[in-house]
N, C-alpha and C positions, 0 to 999 in steps of 0.2 A: 645901706645894703640893698642889693637888688631884690625885687619881689614880683609876684605874678598878678597881673591885673586881668580880670575876666570881663567880657562884654555881657550885655543882657542875654546873649545867646550862649554864654558859657565859654567863650573863646578868649584867649589872651590877646590883648590889643598891642601891647608893647612893654618893654622893660625900661624902667626909669631909674636912674641912679641920682639920688638926692643927697646933697651934702648936709651933714648934721649942723643943726644950729637954729636958733631963734624961731622966727615966725614960720619958716619952712617946716621945721620939725613938728610944730603944732598942727600945721595943715596935714602933714602926713599922718600923724596920730589920729586925727579926726577921720581921715579917709579910711584908715585901717579898721576903725570901729564899724563904719558903715559896710565895708567889704565883708567883715566877719558876720555881720547880721544877715547878709544876703547869700553867703556861701552855704551849699547843702551837701551833705554826705549821703551817697546812695550805694547800693549793692547791685551789681549786674550778675545775674545767673544765666549763663549761656550754655545750654545743654548740660547743666549740672556743674559747670565750672564757675565758681563764684569769685568775683573781683570787686574791690572797693574803689570808688571814684568820688571826686569832688566836683560839684557843678555849681555854677553861679546862675541861678534862675533858669529859665527856659523850659523846654518840654522833654519828654522821653526821647523823641527823635533827635533832639539836640545833643543829649549826652551820649547816645549811641553813635552819632556821627563823630563826636569828639573822641570817642574811644576806638574809632576805626571799625565799628561793627556795622556791616551792611546786611540788610534783611530784604528778602524777596517776597513775591506774592504767595509762595507756599509756606513761608515761615510764620511762626506765631510770636507776637510780642504782647506782653501784659505788664502793666496797663497799656492801653492803646498809645500809639506813637505820638498823638497830639495832646496827650495828658500833661498838665503842668506838674513839674517836679515838686516834691515835698521832701523835707529833710528826713533821712533815715529810710527812704523808700527803697524797695527791692524791685528791680526790673527783670522780668523773666523773658528769656529769648529761647525759643525752641525752633531749630532749623528743620525745614521739610526735607524728607528723603523720598526718592522715587522707588517704589516697590513694584517690580514686574512680577505679577502673581499668576501662576498657571495652576488652576485647580481642575484635576481630572481632564487635562488636555485643553481646557479653555483658558486663554491668556487675556489678562486685563492689566492696565497700568494704573497705579494708585499713588497718591501722595500722602505721607503720614509724618507726624512729628515724633512717633514712637522711636525709642532708641534700641530696642531688641526685637528679634523676630516674634517672640511670643506676644509682646505688647502691641506690635503692629497687627497681628492676627486678631487680637482682641479689639483694637480700635476699629478695624475694618469689618468686624462682626463675621469673621470667617470661622465656621464651625469645623474644627480640625481635631476633635476628640478621636483618638485612636488612629489618626492619619499618619502617613509616612511623609516626612519633610526632607527636602534636599539639603537643608541646613538645620543646625541645632536650634531649638527654641530659644536658648540662652545666647545665641550668637548676636553680637552687637550689630546694629544697623547703622553703618557709617553714612556720612553725608554724600558719598559717591553712589549710594543706593544699592539695591540687591535684586537679583532674579531668584525667585523662590518657586519650587515645584511642590505642590501638595497633592497627594494621592489619598483620597478618602477610602475607608474600608467598605467593601461591597460583598454581599452574599452571592456566591456563585456555586456551581456544581461541576465536578470533574468526574468523568466516567472512564475508567481504564482498568485493564487486567481483571475484568469481571467484578469490579467494585465501583460503587457510586459514592463519591466523596463530597458531601456538602461542606463548605467552609467559607469563612470570612477572610477576604484577601485585600491587601494593600498593594498588590503587584500592579505595575504600570501596564504591562502588555501580557498577552497570552503565554509567551515564552517564560516570563517571570512567574506567572500563575502556576504553570506546570512544574517549574522548579520548586516553588513554594509548597506545592502539594506532594512533592517527592515522586513525581511521575516523569522519568526520563523518556525522551523521544529519540528512538534510534533512527538511523538512516533508512528510509523506506517506509517507516510507519506513517499512518494517515491521521491527520488532525482535522477535526470538523470545522475549525476556525483558523484562519491564518495566524501564525504565531506572532506576527507583528501587529495584530489588531489590539486596540486598547481594551482593557477589562471594563465592562459595564455592569451595572446592577442586574442580577438575575441571569447572568451569562451561563450557558451550558457548553462545556467543551468535552468532546468524546475523542479518545485516542484508540485507534485500531492498530493492533500489532500485525505487521505484515512480514511473513517469512517466505523465503523462496528456497526450493530444493529440487534437485532432479530425481526422477524415478524411472523405472523400467517395467515393462510388461512383456510376457511371452504371448504372442498371438498366433493362432492357427492359420495356415494357408491351405484352403481346400484345393484338392486336386481337380483338374479339369478332365474332360472326356472327349474323345473323337472317335469316329467310325471310319472303317476302311472297307471298301468293297473287294470281294474275292470270288473267283470262280471255282475255288476248291470246296466251297460250301454251297449247298442247295439254297435256292431262294427261300427266305423266311427263317433260315438258320443263322444264329449269331454265336460268336466265339470270342471270349476275352483273351487277347494275346498278351496284353500288358496290364497287370493289376494297378489300379490307381492307389496312390499313397499320399495322404495329407502331409504338408510340410509345416514349418513354423518360422517365425521371425521375432526378433527382439526389438521393441519400440521404445525409444527414449523420450521422456516428457519433461517439460519445465513446469513445475507445479507452484502455484501461489496460494498461500494459506492466510486467511484473514481471521484473526483471533482463533486460530487453530482449525478453522474449517476451510477445506480446499475450495477455492473459488475459480481457479484456472488450471487447465490440464492440457497444455499445448505441446503438440508433437514437435520435437527438434531433430529427430533422426530415426533410422531403422536399419537393421542388419538381418539378412536372411540367414538363419541358422541351418535349416534343412529345407532344401528345395522340394516342392511337391512333384510327384511322379504322375504324369498324365495317363489316364486309363485309355487303352486302345482296344476297340471292339471291331472284329471282322464281321461283315454282313455278307451272306452268300448271294451270289447272282446266278449260280448254275441252275438251269431249268430242271425241274423234277421229272423223272421218267414216268410214263403212264403206268399205273399199277396193273399187274397181271394176275390172273387167277392162279391158284396153286396148281402146278403141273400134275396131270393124272397118268402120264406115260410111264412105262416101266423104267426103273432106274437102270442105268448102264452099269453101275457098280454098286451093288447093295441097295438099290432103290433110288439113287440120285439120278435125275434126268440127264441125258447126255448134253443137251443144249436147251436153253430157254431164253426168250427175249434177246437172242443173239449172243448169249454168254454161255460158256462151257462149264456148267455147274458140276457135271460129272468129273471133269478134270480137276476142279477145285476140291471136290470131296475125296477123290482118289489121293490127292496130295496131302490133304489135312488128316484124313482118318483111314485111308485105304478103302474108302467106300463103305465103312461099317457104321450104320446109323446108331448103334447102341454102345459104341466104344467110349471108354472114359480114360483120360490120360493118367499116367502113373501118379501124378500129384493129386488127382481127384478134382482138379480145377476146371478142366475143359471136357466138353461132352459132344457126342454125336458126329454126324457127317462133317460139319463145318467147325467143329471144336469151339462151340459157344462157351463162354463163361456164364455162370448162372445170372450174374448181374446184367450182362449184355443181352442175354436171352429175354429177360424180363423187360428190358428197356424197349424191345421191339414187340412187346405184347405177349410173349410166351409165358406159360405157366408150368409148374412142375419142373422136371429136369429135361434138358434138351435130348439127352440119350434115351428118354422114355417116350418122346414124341415120334409120330410117323415120319418117314422120310419126306413125304410131301410137305408136311408142316415145317420140318426143319429147312427145306429148300425155300419155302415161302418166307420164313423169318430171315433167312440169309439174304433173300432178295430185298426185303425191307431195309435190312442193315446196309446193303450196298447203296440203296437209294439215298440213305442219310449220309454215309461217310465214304462211300466209294470202296475200291479194292484195297485201300490201305489198311482196312481192318484185318486183312490176312497178310502180314508183312512179307512172308516167304512165298506162300502159295498163291497170293492174289494175282500174280502175273499169269497163272494158268487159265484164268477166266477168258 
C-alpha cells in the first residue's frame, strides 16, 4: 500500500510502493514503528479557527509552512516560530490588522491583533468611555484593517435665545453641536464660531438671532423764508405776503435687529407727502416823509386844513365825512373827519374816540397813517388828497 514519508522538516519525500512479502515486509514494519514514534499531532489556532495537523519533528515554523500559513512582522505566533514541536501542542496565530484611528481630529495608524473594535481600543489603551464611534464596538476587525473615528465627550456651553445651555457633547463640529443642543440656525443668524470648526473642551458658542424688516417714519419738512423789497412800504416796514407752512415726508428704512434690539436703521427711500410753503416777507424801501407839526390853520371844512405838506386834507375830509369832525357812521364803526376805525386810530397813537378829538389832532393822526400806509387807507376818497 502507498504511505506518506516525512522528512526531518516534516515534508513528504516520496511515495514508495512495496510489494508484500518476506524480508521487505519486515523492513517496512520496522520503519513504520519508527515513523509512528516521531510523528506529532498539533492544533493550529489561527484567529480562532482551529485545525489539526500531523507533523514529523521540526519547528513551529516548519508546520506553519507545511500548512501554507504565512506570517508577517505584525502577526503574533505562540510559541515562537523557532520552537521545537512537541506532541499535542497548540500553535496560536493572530494576524495583525492595521487600524487608522482618528481621535478628536488627530489621526494615527496602529497595528493590532485584536479582532473587534472594542478589543482594539482596549489593546491600544484608548479611553473611549461615552465616546461616539464611527463603527460599532462589536464590529469585527478584519484582516483588511479599518478606519475608525472616535469623538470623546466634551463639556461645552451654548448661548442662544436668552438661555445658557451647559452640556456634554460628542458632536464632531459646531454644526453638529448646535443640532445636538436643539438650537436651529436660520439663514442670516450670527454664530460666534464657524460651524465647520471642531468641538473642543470648554468651547463656548453664541448664536445671535438676526431679523430684518422695513419701517417708515413721517418726518417734518420745515418751511423756508425769503424777503422781497417793495416801494409800497416805507423803509423799516415789513409785511408777510405768503405765510410759511411746514411740509412732511415719509422715510423708509431697512432695520436690522440682533436678539430683538435694533442695531441698524438705514434709509432706503423717501416720498414727500406735503410740500412746505415758503414764507415771503416784503420789506419796504419807500423813504419816510419828514414829520410835520399838527396844522394850526383854520379848517376849510369843519376845521380840516385845506392843504398841508402838499396834500389836500380838506378835500379828503369833505369826501369822507363832509368835513364834520364829530360825525360817526351809521354802523358806529368809523369816526371823525377821516372816518378812523377805533383800532386804526389807536394804532397811530390816538386815545379815546376819533370823533371826540380836535380837528387838528385828527389831521395829525391821518398824516401819520398816510406816512405808514399811503392813500390806500382811504380806498374811495384817497384820490382826493
